C-alpha positions, 0 to 999 in steps of 0.5 A: 500500500502507498504511504502518503506524507502527512500535513497537519496529521492528515494524508496529502493526496493529489488529484490526477491533474495535480499529479501531472503538474507535479510530474512536469515540474519534477516535484514529489509529495514530500517536496509538496509537504515541505512547501505547505509546512515551510511556505508562506500564505500567498493566496491572491483571492479569498479561499474557503476556510478549508483551503490553503495556498502556500508558496516557497522560493527555491533556487530563484523560483516560486513554488505554489501549492493549493490544498483543500481539506476533504472530510469523509466518514472514515476520516479526512485528508488534504486533496492537493488541487494545484502545484505550480512553479514561476520565475523568481522576482 
């Protein structure tokens, strides 16, 4: 069984589209976890209370991660809905 890294005690699970985004910029789930834990709030617009948007500068590039908390009967997890990389400022 695949083990997902935890953020705030809940697993991080990417959408299929987000997994493609991660593959394109060569990030894995543990690197995404680092952005969520070490990054700063970079939300450009209002987000739902259960959604976080964090950014982190690495090697002159800004990495942005958006994740939404999903509640299930069996528990909850963070659904990673977007990962992107832009040039530095």
